[in-house]
N, C-alpha and C positions, 0 to 999 in steps of 0.2 A: 486422453490419458486416464482420467478417472472413469472406471467402468461402473455402469449402472447409476451414474450420478450426472445430473444436468449441469451442475456447477463446475466451472473451470477450476483447474488447479492454479492457485495464486502463487506466482513465482516472482521473487526478488532477485535481481541479477547483480553480482558483485565482481568487478574487475577494475584494477587500478589503471590499466592501459585503456584509453578511450576506444581505439579500434577493436580491441578484444571485447570490450563491453558492448559496443554497437553490434558486433557479430553475434554475441550471445542473445542480445535483445531481439535481433532480427529472426534468429532461429526459433525463439520462444513465441514471437508474434505470429509466425507462419504456421505453427503447429496447432492442430485442433485440440481443444480440451485444456489448453494452457492460456493463462492470462498474465502478462507482465504487468505487475502493479507498482514496481519501484526499481530503481537502479542506483548504485552508489559505487564509489571507488574503494570502499572498505566495509566490512561487516560492522565495524564500530559506528559508521554513519547510519546504518539501518537501526542499530540499537539506540542511538541518540534520538533519532526521529520516532522511535517507538513503532516502527513499521511491523505490521503483522502479516506474515505470508505463510503459506503451507510449506514452501521450499525456498531455500536460498541457494541459487545456482552460482557457484564461484569458479573463477579461473585458477585459483589456488586456495589451499586450505587456510581458513582464518585461524588466528590464535585460539588455542583450546578454550580459554576463558570466554571468548566471544562466541565460539561454537556452542558452548554449554548454555550461555544466556539465550541464544537463539532457540536452542532445543527446549529450554524452559518455557518459551513462548509458543511451543508447538510447531516450530519451524525446523524442518529437516535440512541439514546442510549437505549439498551434493557438489562434489568437485569434478569439473570437467578436465580430463587430461588433454594436453596439447594435441591438436589434430583430431580429437574425438568429436563425434556428433553430439551436441548438447541434449537433443531430444532423446536419442538412444541412451545416453548416460542416465537421463531421468528414468527411462523405462527399465534399464538394468537395475537401477537402485530400487525398483519396485515401489516407487512413490505412489501412494494412494491417497486420495482426498478422503479423510476420515470425518464423519459427522461430528465427532467430539471436538475437532479443532476448528470447526466453522465459526467464523466471527458472528456474534449476535449484532444484527443491525437494528438500531433504534427505529421505531415507526415514526418518521417525521411527517408532519402535515405538509401539504403542498406549499403553503406559504413559508413554512420553516425551511423546507428544501430550497426554495428560491432565495431566502435570506442567507442560508449557509453558503450556497454557491456564489452569490454576489459578494459576500464578505471575504471568502477565502481566495477569490479570483483576482483580487486587487490588493494593493498596499495602501489604498486610500483610508483616511481616518473614518471613524464610524459615522460622523455627521455627513460626510460625502456619500458613503454607502447608503445611508438612510435616505438622503435626498434622491439618489438614483433609483431607489425603490418606491419613492413617493410616500415615505412614512416619516414620522417624527423620530429623532435620534433615541428617545427613551423607548419607543416601541421596538426599534431595532435591538436595543440592549435587552429588552424583555424576551424577544425571540431568541437571542443568543444565550441567555440564561437558561431558557427552557430546552434548547438544543443541547447545551452542555450537560444539563441534568439528565436528559435521555441517554446521552452517551455514557455518563457516569453510571446510570442504572444498568446499562448493558455491560458494565465491567470494562469500558474503554474510555477512561476519562480524557477530556480534551479541554484543559483549562486555558490554553492560549490559541491564538489565531493559527499558529504553525501546527498545533495539535489537531485543530479542526480540519486544516488542509490535509494532513496525513490521513485522518479518518475518512474524508471525502475520497481520497485516492484509494484507500483500502476497500471502500464500499463500491468502487467503480463509478462514482458520481462524476469524477474528473479523470481525464486520461493521464497516464504518468508523464512526467516531464520528458521532453525529447532529449536524447543524448547528443544530437547533432548540434554543432555550434555555429 
């Protein structure tokens, strides 16, 4: 979809109905140049999680206030009409990946990346995560402070574990959660 750009268009899918959401996700995942980075049953959920996407592909229009908040984050809201092809809807909307809306990814050292992924991939307490990485809990906390500082410097603060998880999803470090139950 994005022409002249190697980066995929980052798409968040919103549909309250699980089968509709799964169908939209499947269409996005099959299309070259598109990357499904998140899904939710409402635009509000994306806003609460501070998800950053280029496009929010919805099965119905979100409330105007939520659509405006998504737009403020550089996310274009595209509504798929019933029976329409989601990928064609995106093309007709002439969605283009603009360099100005690209997220700034912090430059994490290999060990910081390892710590980030280990930390956000579990609900274990910090001491257990540190033990699994073969480090002292204070060393883990130091890595997390530095990772959070780098995200804050990039304009994408991540003060909580959940925020770090969302940043890892946005940066393509983790796959989006599966909509299948």
